[in-house]
N, CA, C and O of each residue as an XYZ file, in Angstrom:
740
protein
N      51.755     77.727    105.800
C      51.299     77.258    107.088
C      52.089     76.016    107.470
O      52.304     75.132    106.641
N      52.521     75.948    108.721
C      53.258     74.826    109.263
C      52.266     73.728    109.621
O      51.262     73.993    110.282
N      52.541     72.480    109.185
C      51.598     71.412    109.494
C      52.209     70.350    110.410
O      51.813     69.186    110.359
N      53.155     70.742    111.234
C      53.751     69.843    112.202
C      52.725     69.523    113.285
O      52.033     70.413    113.779
N      52.635     68.250    113.646
C      51.692     67.824    114.676
C      52.451     67.657    115.987
O      53.480     66.984    116.048
N      51.918     68.285    117.038
C      52.486     68.075    118.362
C      51.520     67.215    119.160
O      50.302     67.318    119.014
N      52.095     66.358    120.012
C      51.292     65.422    120.780
C      51.612     65.604    122.243
O      52.760     65.830    122.627
N      50.569     65.502    123.056
C      50.795     65.399    124.491
C      49.767     64.451    125.054
O      48.740     64.175    124.435
N      50.061     63.957    126.241
C      49.153     63.050    126.925
C      48.679     63.710    128.204
O      49.423     64.458    128.839
N      47.443     63.432    128.582
C      46.944     63.891    129.877
C      45.917     62.882    130.373
O      45.317     62.144    129.591
N      45.728     62.866    131.688
C      44.686     62.026    132.273
C      43.567     62.941    132.731
O      43.803     64.075    133.149
N      42.341     62.430    132.646
C      41.194     63.296    132.910
C      39.982     62.499    133.358
O      39.902     61.280    133.204
N      39.043     63.248    133.921
C      37.711     62.755    134.259
C      36.740     63.486    133.346
O      36.805     64.710    133.232
N      35.848     62.764    132.701
C      34.860     63.375    131.814
C      33.502     63.355    132.505
O      33.100     62.322    133.041
N      32.786     64.484    132.500
C      31.462     64.502    133.134
C      30.468     63.678    132.325
O      30.609     63.554    131.108
N      29.462     63.113    132.994
C      28.440     62.338    132.284
C      27.518     63.251    131.472
O      27.516     64.471    131.640
N      26.741     62.629    130.592
C      25.863     63.361    129.670
C      24.915     64.319    130.389
O      24.689     65.426    129.899
N      24.359     63.932    131.528
C      23.410     64.804    132.234
C      24.085     66.093    132.701
O      23.475     67.161    132.657
N      25.317     66.001    133.140
C      26.055     67.192    133.581
C      26.407     68.052    132.374
O      26.296     69.277    132.429
N      26.829     67.418    131.288
C      27.143     68.156    130.058
C      25.913     68.928    129.588
O      26.023     70.097    129.218
N      24.754     68.293    129.597
C      23.532     68.967    129.145
C      23.154     70.125    130.065
O      22.742     71.184    129.592
N      23.290     69.932    131.358
C      22.997     71.004    132.316
C      23.912     72.206    132.070
O      23.457     73.350    132.051
N      25.184     71.936    131.887
C      26.138     73.024    131.648
C      25.906     73.669    130.283
O      26.000     74.889    130.145
N      25.609     72.863    129.295
C      25.317     73.410    127.962
C      24.143     74.387    128.041
O      24.183     75.458    127.435
N      23.097     74.018    128.787
C      21.933     74.897    128.953
C      22.328     76.187    129.666
O      21.881     77.269    129.286
N      23.164     76.077    130.694
C      23.617     77.267    131.430
C      24.421     78.190    130.522
O      24.251     79.408    130.569
N      25.285     77.624    129.706
C      26.137     78.430    128.830
C      25.398     79.021    127.643
O      25.876     79.978    127.035
N      24.242     78.469    127.302
C      23.529     78.979    126.126
C      23.196     80.460    126.269
O      23.140     81.182    125.274
N      22.979     80.910    127.481
C      22.690     82.318    127.697
C      23.924     83.203    127.736
O      23.817     84.430    127.721
N      25.095     82.579    127.786
C      26.350     83.333    127.892
C      27.148     83.278    126.589
O      27.809     84.247    126.215
N      27.079     82.133    125.900
C      27.947     81.919    124.743
C      27.302     82.248    123.402
O      27.965     82.181    122.367
N      26.041     82.597    123.406
C      25.338     82.861    122.150
C      25.557     84.283    121.654
O      26.589     84.896    121.928
N      24.577     84.801    120.921
C      24.661     86.176    120.433
C      24.909     87.139    121.598
O      24.307     87.014    122.664
N      25.792     88.083    121.374
C      26.130     89.030    122.431
C      27.323     88.586    123.255
O      27.776     89.311    124.140
N      27.836     87.393    122.966
C      29.037     86.909    123.648
C      30.207     87.823    123.268
O      30.294     88.256    122.119
N      31.105     88.122    124.209
C      32.231     89.008    123.892
C      33.065     88.480    122.725
O      33.192     87.270    122.539
N      33.632     89.404    121.939
C      34.512     89.031    120.830
C      35.759     88.340    121.363
O      36.211     88.610    122.475
N      36.304     87.442    120.546
C      37.568     86.797    120.878
C      37.465     85.635    121.846
O      38.486     85.113    122.293
N      36.241     85.215    122.182
C      36.054     84.076    123.079
C      35.802     82.839    122.231
O      34.881     82.816    121.416
N      36.625     81.807    122.426
C      36.457     80.534    121.725
C      35.895     79.522    122.728
O      36.592     79.078    123.639
N      34.630     79.171    122.541
C      33.951     78.263    123.462
C      34.366     76.836    123.173
O      34.392     76.414    122.017
N      34.689     76.095    124.211
C      35.116     74.705    124.068
C      33.944     73.833    123.631
O      32.805     74.050    124.043
N      34.238     72.860    122.804
C      33.249     71.882    122.374
C      32.860     71.033    123.586
O      33.737     70.471    124.243
N      31.568     70.928    123.896
C      31.156     70.126    125.051
C      31.688     68.689    125.036
O      31.864     68.088    126.096
N      31.942     68.137    123.858
C      32.486     66.775    123.773
C      33.899     66.686    124.363
O      34.376     65.598    124.684
N      34.557     67.833    124.501
C      35.927     67.833    125.039
C      35.995     68.277    126.495
O      37.081     68.309    127.074
N      34.862     68.620    127.098
C      34.882     69.079    128.490
C      35.401     67.971    129.389
O      34.930     66.835    129.328
N      36.372     68.309    130.223
C      36.980     67.330    131.116
C      37.645     68.032    132.295
O      37.870     69.242    132.276
N      37.949     67.252    133.305
C      38.695     67.724    134.464
C      40.068     67.062    134.372
O      40.191     65.851    134.551
N      41.095     67.857    134.092
C      42.438     67.307    133.956
C      42.966     66.861    135.309
O      42.816     67.557    136.313
N      43.582     65.698    135.317
C      44.263     65.204    136.513
C      45.760     65.447    136.387
O      46.358     66.042    137.282
N      46.378     65.002    135.300
C      47.815     65.185    135.112
C      48.167     65.382    133.651
O      47.543     64.801    132.764
N      49.185     66.219    133.409
C      49.757     66.409    132.076
C      51.068     65.648    132.028
O      51.758     65.530    133.041
N      51.422     65.124    130.842
C      52.647     64.349    130.697
C      53.452     64.874    129.518
O      52.917     65.557    128.645
N      54.717     64.557    129.499
C      55.629     65.045    128.462
C      55.144     64.625    127.077
O      54.588     63.542    126.893
N      55.368     65.507    126.116
C      54.960     65.241    124.741
C      55.680     64.067    124.116
O      55.197     63.487    123.143
N      56.837     63.708    124.668
C      57.583     62.582    124.105
C      57.307     61.274    124.857
O      57.975     60.266    124.625
N      56.337     61.301    125.741
C      55.943     60.093    126.484
C      55.444     59.022    125.520
O      54.768     59.325    124.536
N      55.777     57.788    125.807
C      55.228     56.670    125.067
C      53.856     56.361    125.674
O      53.769     56.096    126.873
N      52.788     56.388    124.879
C      51.456     56.167    125.445
C      51.312     54.855    126.218
O      50.674     54.838    127.271
N      51.885     53.762    125.726
C      51.721     52.489    126.436
C      52.506     52.475    127.740
O      52.055     51.873    128.715
N      53.665     53.120    127.785
C      54.435     53.222    129.036
C      53.691     54.082    130.043
O      53.634     53.744    131.225
N      53.125     55.179    129.590
C      52.369     56.062    130.483
C      51.113     55.343    130.989
O      50.739     55.495    132.152
N      50.471     54.576    130.136
C      49.271     53.842    130.549
C      49.609     52.837    131.654
O      48.866     52.713    132.628
N      50.711     52.131    131.508
C      51.112     51.175    132.547
C      51.391     51.909    133.853
O      50.946     51.470    134.914
N      52.123     53.023    133.791
C      52.429     53.818    134.983
C      51.130     54.285    135.648
O      50.971     54.174    136.864
N      50.211     54.806    134.841
C      48.957     55.330    135.380
C      48.114     54.212    135.990
O      47.500     54.404    137.039
N      48.080     53.058    135.350
C      47.338     51.912    135.890
C      47.849     51.577    137.296
O      47.056     51.345    138.208
N      49.167     51.553    137.467
C      49.763     51.276    138.780
C      49.426     52.376    139.787
O      49.121     52.086    140.944
N      49.480     53.626    139.354
C      49.209     54.768    140.241
C      47.758     54.811    140.724
O      47.480     55.242    141.843
N      46.847     54.364    139.877
C      45.417     54.463    140.177
C      44.847     53.222    140.855
O      43.704     53.236    141.311
N      45.626     52.164    140.926
C      45.135     50.905    141.482
C      44.538     51.116    142.873
O      45.203     51.611    143.783
N      43.265     50.729    143.017
C      42.578     50.812    144.302
C      42.085     52.194    144.689
O      41.478     52.346    145.749
N      42.320     53.198    143.875
C      41.840     54.554    144.190
C      40.324     54.605    144.012
O      39.806     54.127    143.003
N      39.609     55.179    144.981
C      38.150     55.229    144.874
C      37.662     56.298    143.896
O      38.350     57.282    143.624
N      36.478     56.077    143.387
C      35.829     57.036    142.490
C      35.349     58.237    143.293
O      34.556     58.075    144.220
N      35.815     59.448    142.956
C      35.327     60.624    143.679
C      33.943     61.046    143.203
O      33.576     60.828    142.049
N      33.188     61.649    144.103
C      31.914     62.261    143.743
C      32.189     63.748    143.570
O      32.705     64.403    144.476
N      31.844     64.273    142.405
C      32.226     65.629    142.013
C      31.011     66.501    141.750
O      29.895     66.015    141.563
N      31.263     67.804    141.742
C      30.269     68.774    141.297
C      31.004     69.971    140.713
O      32.128     70.269    141.115
N      30.380     70.648    139.778
C      30.883     71.902    139.211
C      30.218     73.026    139.966
O      29.015     72.990    140.223
N      31.005     74.028    140.321
C      30.418     75.156    141.058
C      31.300     76.387    140.921
O      32.518     76.321    141.084
N      30.661     77.509    140.620
C      31.381     78.775    140.518
C      32.220     78.839    139.253
O      32.323     77.859    138.514
N      32.813     79.992    139.009
C      33.602     80.210    137.801
C      34.783     81.111    138.113
O      34.783     81.847    139.099
N      35.778     81.039    137.264
C      36.957     81.879    137.413
C      37.714     81.935    136.106
O      37.263     81.409    135.088
N      38.869     82.577    136.142
C      39.697     82.661    134.941
C      41.163     82.702    135.340
O      41.524     83.157    136.425
N      41.992     82.213    134.432
C      43.450     82.328    134.535
C      44.011     82.157    133.131
O      43.452     81.425    132.315
N      45.110     82.830    132.859
C      45.858     82.650    131.601
C      44.969     82.434    130.372
O      45.155     81.465    129.636
N      44.017     83.322    130.151
C      43.165     83.274    128.962
C      42.187     82.093    128.965
O      41.719     81.670    127.907
N      41.883     81.570    130.140
C      40.970     80.429    130.280
C      39.807     80.826    131.182
O      40.011     81.385    132.260
N      38.586     80.532    130.734
C      37.379     80.665    131.556
C      37.025     79.257    132.008
O      36.912     78.348    131.186
N      36.852     79.075    133.310
C      36.608     77.734    133.825
C      35.535     77.725    134.898
O      35.174     78.757    135.463
N      35.036     76.522    135.162
C      34.160     76.271    136.298
C      34.973     75.495    137.318
O      35.781     74.638    136.958
N      34.757     75.798    138.605
C      35.445     75.076    139.659
C      34.895     73.657    139.783
O      33.727     73.404    139.490
N      35.748     72.741    140.219
C      35.356     71.344    140.421
C      35.681     70.980    141.855
O      36.798     71.203    142.324
N      34.707     70.422    142.547
C      34.868     70.089    143.962
C      34.465     68.644    144.196
O      33.541     68.135    143.562
N      35.163     67.992    145.106
C      34.808     66.630    145.468
C      35.858     66.010    146.370
O      37.059     66.205    146.184
N      35.386     65.269    147.336
C      36.284     64.588    148.253
C      37.102     63.548    147.500
O      36.551     62.739    146.753
N      38.403     63.571    147.695
C      39.301     62.615    147.058
C      39.818     63.049    145.704
O      40.689     62.384    145.144
N      39.308     64.149    145.155
C      39.735     64.588    143.829
C      41.215     64.977    143.814
O      41.956     64.537    142.934
N      41.647     65.779    144.756
C      43.051     66.221    144.770
C      43.982     65.034    144.956
O      45.028     64.961    144.310
N      43.618     64.107    145.828
C      44.455     62.929    146.039
C      44.555     62.085    144.762
O      45.626     61.577    144.430
N      43.444     61.942    144.057
C      43.444     61.208    142.795
C      44.343     61.907    141.779
O      45.126     61.261    141.083
N      44.224     63.228    141.701
C      45.046     63.996    140.758
C      46.531     63.872    141.094
O      47.359     63.714    140.197
N      46.871     63.942    142.374
C      48.275     63.814    142.771
C      48.813     62.436    142.390
O      49.950     62.324    141.932
N      48.018     61.398    142.573
C      48.439     60.054    142.183
C      48.665     59.983    140.673
O      49.525     59.238    140.203
N      47.882     60.768    139.911
C      47.983     60.772    138.451
C      49.057     61.735    137.945
O      49.222     61.893    136.735
N      49.788     62.377    138.856
C      50.913     63.219    138.443
C      50.702     64.710    138.526
O      51.592     65.468    138.140
N      49.559     65.166    139.016
C      49.322     66.614    139.144
C      50.206     67.181    140.249
O      50.674     66.453    141.124
N      50.421     68.466    140.194
C      51.132     69.159    141.253
C      52.639     69.102    141.142
O      53.332     69.656    141.996
N      53.172     68.454    140.123
C      54.623     68.336    139.984
C      55.272     69.681    139.642
O      56.356     69.989    140.137
N      54.619     70.473    138.808
C      55.217     71.736    138.384
C      54.426     72.971    138.799
O      54.924     74.089    138.666
N      53.199     72.792    139.301
C      52.391     73.922    139.785
C      51.286     73.362    140.675
O      50.943     72.185    140.573
N      50.733     74.195    141.540
C      49.641     73.714    142.406
C      48.462     73.236    141.557
O      48.179     73.782    140.490
N      47.795     72.220    142.051
C      46.656     71.657    141.325
C      45.416     72.505    141.565
O      45.060     72.765    142.714
N      44.756     72.940    140.502
C      43.512     73.694    140.553
C      42.464     72.908    139.763
O      42.432     72.989    138.535
N      41.608     72.148    140.452
C      40.592     71.380    139.732
C      39.619     72.315    139.017
O      38.996     73.176    139.638
N      39.502     72.133    137.715
C      38.616     73.005    136.930
C      38.200     72.313    135.641
O      38.803     71.326    135.218
N      37.155     72.855    135.031
C      36.677     72.413    133.731
C      36.673     73.641    132.830
O      35.911     74.578    133.066
N      37.509     73.645    131.808
C      37.622     74.778    130.884
C      36.408     74.835    129.966
O      36.058     73.847    129.319
N      35.769     76.003    129.916
C      34.626     76.167    129.011
C      34.929     77.116    127.852
O      34.220     77.106    126.845
N      35.983     77.943    127.986
C      36.330     78.858    126.892
C      37.776     79.310    127.036
O      38.364     79.257    128.116
N      38.329     79.753    125.914
C      39.677     80.337    125.879
C      39.577     81.665    125.133
O      38.691     81.867    124.303
N      40.505     82.561    125.450
C      40.522     83.868    124.793
C      41.946     84.200    124.364
O      42.912     83.676    124.918
N      42.063     85.068    123.382
C      43.396     85.545    122.978
C      43.907     86.578    123.979
O      45.103     86.643    124.263
N      42.999     87.375    124.504
C      43.346     88.398    125.489
C      42.796     87.962    126.843
O      42.421     86.804    127.024
N      42.751     88.873    127.770
C      42.215     88.542    129.093
C      40.748     88.112    128.979
O      40.016     88.587    128.110
N      40.338     87.218    129.860
C      38.942     86.796    129.896
C      38.108     87.996    130.346
O      38.393     88.577    131.393
N      37.086     88.378    129.579
C      36.232     89.494    130.003
C      35.647     89.199    131.389
O      35.065     88.132    131.586
N      35.787     90.112    132.347
C      35.371     89.851    133.728
C      33.891     89.536    133.889
O      33.492     88.924    134.880
N      33.066     89.952    132.915
C      31.640     89.646    133.065
C      31.351     88.154    132.895
O      30.331     87.671    133.388
N      32.226     87.413    132.209
C      31.950     85.993    131.995
C      32.014     85.177    133.289
O      31.058     84.461    133.587
N      33.103     85.254    134.074
C      33.066     84.515    135.343
C      31.934     84.995    136.264
O      31.340     84.199    136.991
N      31.641     86.295    136.228
C      30.538     86.816    137.061
C      29.219     86.190    136.656
O      28.422     85.804    137.511
N      28.980     86.087    135.337
C      27.707     85.538    134.858
C      27.557     84.049    135.180
O      26.438     83.546    135.282
N      28.674     83.349    135.338
C      28.630     81.914    135.626
C      28.853     81.590    137.099
O      28.820     80.423    137.490
N      29.079     82.606    137.912
C      29.468     82.376    139.309
C      28.402     81.642    140.124
O      28.740     80.968    141.098
N      27.142     81.753    139.756
C      26.083     81.095    140.507
C      25.779     79.671    140.055
O      24.931     79.001    140.644
N      26.465     79.207    139.013
C      26.177     77.866    138.510
C      26.686     76.796    139.480
O      27.798     76.892    139.999
N      25.872     75.798    139.711
C      26.261     74.615    140.488
C      25.583     73.413    139.846
O      24.364     73.399    139.673
N      26.360     72.423    139.501
C      25.802     71.218    138.878
C      25.324     70.245    139.946
O      25.620     70.403    141.130
N      24.591     69.255    139.513
C      24.320     68.105    140.371
C      25.649     67.393    140.595
O      26.610     67.622    139.861
N      25.704     66.542    141.593
C      26.895     65.734    141.844
C      26.883     64.505    140.945
O      25.822     64.030    140.541
N      28.065     63.999    140.637
C      28.192     62.750    139.898
C      29.431     62.011    140.385
O      30.365     62.610    140.918
N      29.417     60.704    140.191
C      30.558     59.881    140.562
C      31.402     59.643    139.315
O      30.917     59.138    138.302
N      32.675     60.018    139.410
C      33.613     59.836    138.291
C      34.160     58.420    138.374
O      35.090     58.152    139.133
N      33.587     57.522    137.598
C      33.890     56.100    137.714
C      35.074     55.640    136.890
O      35.459     54.473    136.951
N      35.663     56.562    136.107
C      36.848     56.174    135.348
C      37.739     57.369    135.082
O      37.283     58.505    134.957
N      39.027     57.073    135.000
C      40.034     58.032    134.553
C      40.352     57.649    133.118
O      40.441     56.466    132.789
N      40.522     58.644    132.269
C      40.824     58.397    130.868
C      42.197     58.986    130.554
O      42.464     60.150    130.850
N      43.066     58.170    129.951
C      44.333     58.668    129.425
C      44.057     59.112    128.000
O      43.625     58.318    127.164
N      44.311     60.395    127.725
C      43.946     61.015    126.455
C      45.201     61.454    125.724
O      46.141     61.981    126.318
N      45.190     61.225    124.434
C      46.237     61.758    123.554
C      45.643     62.973    122.864
O      44.558     62.905    122.286
N      46.362     64.082    122.930
C      45.926     65.323    122.295
C      46.900     65.653    121.174
O      48.095     65.826    121.412
N      46.388     65.740    119.958
C      47.209     66.095    118.794
C      46.766     67.446    118.282
O      45.577     67.701    118.093
N      47.742     68.304    118.063
C      47.448     69.647    117.549
C      48.391     69.945    116.399
O      49.602     69.754    116.508
N      47.827     70.413    115.302
C      48.628     70.822    114.164
C      49.084     72.246    114.399
O      48.269     73.123    114.687
N      50.380     72.481    114.278
C      50.914     73.828    114.476
C      50.416     74.741    113.368
O      50.157     74.292    112.252
N      50.284     76.008    113.678
C      49.818     76.978    112.699
C      48.673     77.777    113.274
O      47.927     77.283    114.119
N      48.534     78.976    112.833
C      47.566     79.901    113.400
C      46.119     79.439    113.244
O      45.298     79.655    114.135
N      45.808     78.808    112.124
C      44.428     78.394    111.859
C      44.241     76.890    111.999
O      43.407     76.302    111.310
N      45.003     76.270    112.877
C      44.981     74.816    112.972
C      43.726     74.275    113.644
O      43.432     73.086    113.524
N      42.997     75.104    114.334
C      41.783     74.639    114.998
C      42.103     73.964    116.316
O      43.245     73.974    116.776
N      41.082     73.378    116.916
C      41.269     72.775    118.241
C      42.079     71.484    118.162
O      42.222     70.881    117.099
N      42.597     71.084    119.305
C      43.299     69.810    119.400
C      42.316     68.676    119.144
O      41.118     68.808    119.394
N      42.830     67.576    118.649
C      42.018     66.379    118.436
C      42.377     65.382    119.536
O      43.544     65.034    119.717
N      41.364     64.929    120.263
C      41.565     63.999    121.367
C      41.277     62.577    120.921
O      40.363     62.330    120.135
N      42.066     61.650    121.430
C      41.779     60.232    121.253
C      42.079     59.513    122.566
O      43.022     59.862    123.275
N      41.279     58.523    122.874
C      41.434     57.771    124.111
C      42.550     56.748    123.928
O      42.543     55.958    122.984
N      43.516     56.779    124.859
C      44.576     55.778    124.873
C      44.112     54.579    125.698
O      44.220     53.433    125.261
N      43.597     54.856    126.895
C      43.116     53.781    127.763
C      42.178     54.374    128.812
O      42.272     55.552    129.157
N      41.274     53.534    129.308
C      40.345     53.907    130.380
C      40.679     53.065    131.609
O      41.024     51.889    131.495
N      40.570     53.691    132.796
C      40.888     53.023    134.045
C      39.687     53.140    134.985
O      39.348     54.236    135.430
N      39.056     52.028    135.281
C      37.886     52.035    136.164
C      38.306     52.370    137.599
O      39.357     51.938    138.072
N      37.465     53.144    138.274
C      37.667     53.477    139.686
C      36.550     52.815    140.469
O      35.378     52.972    140.125
N      36.895     52.071    141.528
C      35.833     51.439    142.317
C      34.983     52.473    143.037
O      35.509     53.429    143.607
N      33.662     52.281    143.013
C      32.768     53.198    143.719
C      32.166     52.477    144.919
O      32.451     51.304    145.159
N      31.331     53.189    145.669
C      30.697     52.594    146.826
C      31.640     52.502    148.011
O      31.691     51.483    148.699
N      32.399     53.591    148.247
C      33.398     53.613    149.306
C      32.839     53.250    150.667
O      33.467     52.504    151.418
N      31.663     53.771    150.992
C      31.183     53.621    152.352
C      30.150     52.532    152.535
O      29.611     52.392    153.633
N      29.851     51.762    151.519
C      28.836     50.722    151.655
C      27.449     51.336    151.565
O      27.317     52.526    151.281
N      26.418     50.541    151.802
C      25.034     51.043    151.688
C      24.776     52.196    152.636
O      24.987     52.084    153.843
N      24.326     53.287    152.088
C      23.976     54.461    152.877
C      25.154     55.212    153.431
O      24.953     56.240    154.078
N      26.376     54.763    153.217
C      27.558     55.428    153.762
C      28.273     56.216    152.726
O      27.960     56.148    151.537
N      29.261     56.986    153.188
C      30.056     57.773    152.253
C      31.503     57.683    152.597
O      32.338     58.283    151.919
């Protein structure tokens, strides 16, 4: 087995505990016994909305400085999870919120492909069984304000049985909330 570690950096928004618990409860009926073979459910501790991916040879401190400059003064978006879909062996929930795409573009999204805000809940070796997005299509979370962007380092050991990537926080970037003042939006 090859034990080479590959590293990449990405920026992300992590949902708060209440949203994680709501989604965990929704998935309990889908991911438990009777779940299709070959589906690897993501650990709720790793659920996130990716903003930008960066080169594996990026220096974390250089990327953090760049991201700090890019995010300066950007407001905290209010987000919600709604609906489900799949692409490239990924089962995901859609993510919606005013200002999310603009925040992602500032963080480097859209450079190599269109930005699709989503939260990955499972991966498969083959195509995602079509019943999974159908079963999750009616899910809608409460809204939450994403008050920080997190620069994450993802380390993965090469090899077939290497398991999931290990995430570590490089830096957190606070986003100002309260865009519209009292009672405004």
